[in-house]
DRENFI-169247 format. One record per atom (N, C-alpha, C, O): residue in three letters; x, y, z. Coordinates in steps of 0.001 Angstrom, whole numbers, plus 500000, padded with zeros to 6 digits. Layout:
BEGIN
ALAXYZ ...
This chain:
BEGIN
UNK180582768582608215 UNK180507768970606814 UNK179149768540606241 UNK178660767448606532 UNK178571769385605448 UNK177254769119604868 UNK177341768013603815 UNK178349767852603128 UNK176256767267603718 UNK176176766242602685 UNK175997766906601333 UNK175371767961601225 UNK176548766285600303 UNK176351766789598952 UNK174922766491598512 UNK174240765667599122 UNK174471767160597458 UNK173140766863596926 UNK173070765419596446 UNK172019764784596531 UNK174180764903595946 UNK174192763502595503 UNK173932762561596682 UNK173172761602596555 UNK174558762834597818 UNK174326762007599005 UNK172868762117599464 UNK172278761131599904 UNK172300763304599359 UNK170892763481599702 UNK169991762735598719 UNK168966762182599118 UNK170363762715597441 UNK169608761942596444 UNK169569760468596832 UNK168513759838596793 UNK170725759921597205 UNK170793758510597609 UNK169951758264598858 UNK169280757239598975 UNK169993759212599786 UNK169210759095601003 UNK167715759092600689 UNK166966758284601238 UNK167279759997599805 UNK165869760054599405 UNK165466758777598669 UNK164396758221598917 UNK166319758322597774 UNK166037757088597030 UNK165793755931597995 UNK164802755212597862 UNK166680755749598957 UNK166534754667599926 UNK165286754844600781 UNK164607753869601103 UNK164983756080601148 UNK163798756362601956 UNK162521755990601209 UNK161645755329601766 UNK162415756409599956 UNK161211756133599171 UNK161063754634598912 UNK159965754093599040 UNK162139753970598554 UNK162086752524598321 UNK161675751808599601 UNK160878750870599564 UNK162215752247600728 UNK161848751668602019 UNK160362751860602315 UNK159694750937602780 UNK159854753045602047 UNK158425753317602264 UNK157565752412601394 UNK156563751872601862 UNK157945752244600140 UNK157189751378599234 UNK157239749916599684 UNK156236749207599611 UNK158392749475600142 UNK158512748074600543 UNK157722747782601810 UNK157350746635602058 UNK157460748812602616 UNK156670748632603831 UNK155171748763603578 UNK154362748503604469 UNK154805749166602364 UNK153394749324602020 UNK152931748063601303 UNK153494747697600271 UNK151932747408601825 UNK151506746099601321 UNK151099746093599855 UNK151325745101599161 UNK150506747174599370 UNK150002747186598007 UNK151064747368596941 UNK150779747166595760 UNK152290747747597316 UNK153330748026596318 UNK154591747199596554 UNK155694747745596567 UNK154440745909596737 UNK155597745058597000 UNK156515744936595794 UNK157712744700595956 UNK155984745089594600 UNK156782744879593399 UNK157190746183592729 UNK157304746234591505 UNK157410747229593500 UNK157812748498592916 UNK159205748341592296 UNK160084747701592874 UNK159386748917591144 UNK160649748809590413 UNK161665749813590967 UNK161483751024590838 UNK162725749304591577 UNK163720750206592154 UNK164532750934591076 UNK165156751959591351 UNK164520750400589853 UNK165225751074588758 UNK164620752449588474 UNK165303753338587966 UNK163357752617588798 UNK162672753900588607 UNK163403755027589328 UNK163336756180588903 UNK164091754708590402 UNK164736755725591232 UNK166229755895590941 UNK166909756666591618 UNK166738755178589940 UNK168163755302589609 UNK168533756681589086 UNK169684757098589218 UNK167583757395588497 UNK167895758719587971 UNK167239759826588794 UNK166972760907588269 UNK166978759571590067 UNK166427760582590961 UNK167434761720591094 UNK168613761483591354 UNK166971762948590916 UNK167849764115590971 UNK167257765203591846 UNK166048765434591836 UNK168109765863592597 UNK167743767031593390 UNK168550768214592878 UNK169732768081592561 UNK167909769367592800 UNK168635770568592412 UNK167927771800592965 UNK166792771730593435 UNK168622772917592895 UNK168076774213593287 UNK168461775199592205 UNK169553775105591644 UNK167589776141591903 UNK167876777146590883 UNK167385778512591366 UNK166277778929591030 UNK168216779214592161 UNK167788780496592720 UNK167581781594591672 UNK166947782609591962 UNK168100781405590479 UNK167886782402589433 UNK166468782319588876 UNK165915783333588451 UNK165878781137588872 UNK164519780942588361 UNK163492781098589472 UNK162490781793589304 UNK163744780444590623 UNK162814780479591751 UNK163499781219592898 UNK164451780710593489 UNK163020782401593204 UNK163665783242594209 UNK163450782750595639 UNK164234783075596531 UNK162410781979595859 UNK162107781491597194 UNK162840780176597473 UNK163230779469596543 UNK163023779860598726 UNK163706778648599175 UNK162944777429598646 UNK161771777243598972 UNK163600776607597838 UNK162926775508597138 UNK163888774360596847 UNK165098774467597051 UNK163314773261596367 UNK164093772131595857 UNK163371771607594618 UNK162143771520594596 UNK164133771263593598 UNK163578770662592385 UNK163899769175592456 UNK165055768781592609 UNK162855768355592342 UNK163020766905592454 UNK162550766259591162 UNK161440766510590692 UNK163419765418590592 UNK163075764669589385 UNK163148763180589708 UNK164162762690590206 UNK162065762471589420 UNK162020761013589577 UNK161427760465588291 UNK160264760715587975 UNK162237759712587550 UNK161764759204586264 UNK161397760372585357 UNK162219761258585118 UNK160169760376584853 UNK159724761472583993 UNK158950762531584773 UNK158475763507584194 UNK158825762342586075 UNK158101763296586914 UNK159058764339587475 UNK160216764045587774 UNK158559765549587611 UNK159355766634588195 UNK158440767544588987 UNK157311767824588583 UNK158948768000590124 UNK158185768941590941 UNK159140769925591594 UNK160269769585591948 UNK158662771149591746 UNK159368772164592517 UNK158604772269593826 UNK157397772509593836 UNK159323772085594937 UNK158692772137596254 UNK159269773297597047 UNK160483773483597130 UNK158363774068597624 UNK158756775200598447 UNK159112774672599837 UNK158364773895600432 UNK160247775101600331 UNK160720774658601637 UNK160572775796602646 UNK160550776954602229 UNK160472775538603913 UNK160600774260604598 UNK159305773450604669 UNK159317772331605180 UNK158197773985604173 UNK156903773309604302 UNK156729772115603367 UNK155838771295603585 UNK157559771999602334 UNK157478770932601330 UNK156163770989600560 UNK155552769959600274 UNK155740772194600232 UNK154528772387599443 UNK154869772361597962 UNK155897772896597547 UNK154004771735597162 UNK154214771678595713 UNK153978773066595118 UNK152921773663595316 UNK154970773569594390 UNK154828774837593677 UNK154404774568592236 UNK153442775159591745 UNK155122773679591564 UNK154749773246590217 UNK155072771767590071 UNK155942771243590766 UNK154369771097589167 UNK154637769704588849 UNK153994768732589814 UNK153188769102590666 UNK154378767472589652 UNK153876766401590504 UNK154871765251590511 UNK155652765081589575 UNK154832764470591573 UNK155693763291591679 UNK154883762011591765 UNK155416760954592101 UNK153606762105591463 UNK152746760925591453 UNK152695760227592794 UNK152547760862593838 UNK152820758901592749 UNK152674758103593968 UNK153795758329594976 UNK153670757915596129 UNK154882758974594573 UNK156013759211595471 UNK155904760530596228 UNK156683760782597147 UNK154953761365595854 UNK154865762719596402 UNK154772762741597930 UNK155487763507598576 UNK153918761928598506 UNK153743761950599961 UNK154999761477600688 UNK155308761967601774 UNK155727760524600095 UNK156961760051600721 UNK158048761115600647 UNK158801761301601603 UNK158135761810599525 UNK159116762879599369 UNK158807764008600357 UNK159718764553600979 UNK157537764354600501 UNK157168765405601445 UNK157538765017602878 UNK158014765856603643 UNK157326763763603241 UNK157717763301604585 UNK159226763379604774 UNK159706763794605829 UNK159974762977603743 UNK161429763016603811 UNK161917764453603971 UNK162833764722604748 UNK161301765371603232 UNK161695766778603313 UNK161429767384604682 UNK162035768398605027 UNK160542766793605466 UNK160226767296606802 UNK161198766788607877 UNK161153767260609013 UNK162065765844607538 UNK163031765327608508 UNK164024766426608887 UNK164541767113608006 UNK164300766606610191 UNK165197767688610635 UNK166574767667609974 UNK167101768720609614 UNK167167766474609811 UNK168490766388609190 UNK168435766883607739 UNK169338767584607281 UNK167386766515607034 UNK167231766920605638 UNK167010768430605564 UNK167593769101604712 UNK166178768963606443 UNK165927770402606491 UNK167240771174606691 UNK167492772180606029 UNK168049770689607600 UNK169320771349607898 UNK170266771310606689 UNK170877772320606339 UNK170379770154606066 UNK171271770006604909 UNK170820770886603740 UNK171640771559603114 UNK169523770881603449 UNK169015771676602333 UNK169144773164602608 UNK169407773945601693 UNK168964773558603846 UNK169137774961604213 UNK170576775409603967 UNK170820776518603491 UNK171508774548604291 UNK172923774830604057 UNK173204774987602558 UNK173912775908602151 UNK172655774095601749 UNK172834774178600295 UNK172202775455599736 UNK172789776121598883 UNK171013775789600217 UNK170336776996599741 UNK171173778236600043 UNK171300779123599199 UNK171741778299601238 UNK172587779436601613 UNK173783779549600667 UNK174143780645600237 UNK174391778411600350 UNK175531778411599437 UNK175130778840598031 UNK175839779621597397 UNK173991778333597535 UNK173522778711596213 UNK173250780208596136 UNK173612780861595157 UNK172615780747597164 UNK172287782172597186 UNK173566783009597245 UNK173657784057596605 UNK174546782546598009 UNK175805783259598150 UNK176545783343596815 UNK177060784400596450 UNK176596782218596087 UNK177363782169594847 UNK176585782685593627 UNK177186782974592593 UNK175282782800593738 UNK174529783313592594 UNK174329784825592653 UNK173865785436591691 UNK174682785417593783 UNK174498786863593934 UNK175544787651593177 UNK175528788882593203 
């Protein structure tokens, strides 16, 4: 069974926090910043395969599977999010969600 978007949000949150904690220059990153991390898809607005990511006040639409920025920015987290989006398990889960969104929005 596919993971829910909420489970993927938690996975991304842990991944980004882990990346920051392993980077020497950002030992004191505030984990509260990621408490409102949100993932969504909106096939009615963006016809191409994408994911909308919100972290704090930052928001970006990323085209999948390449994880290219379409609009917005995620600041210092952008490179970590792009790496996470390239993980095979994440690609598979998001592809499943996209198929479901397209099926139900048609």
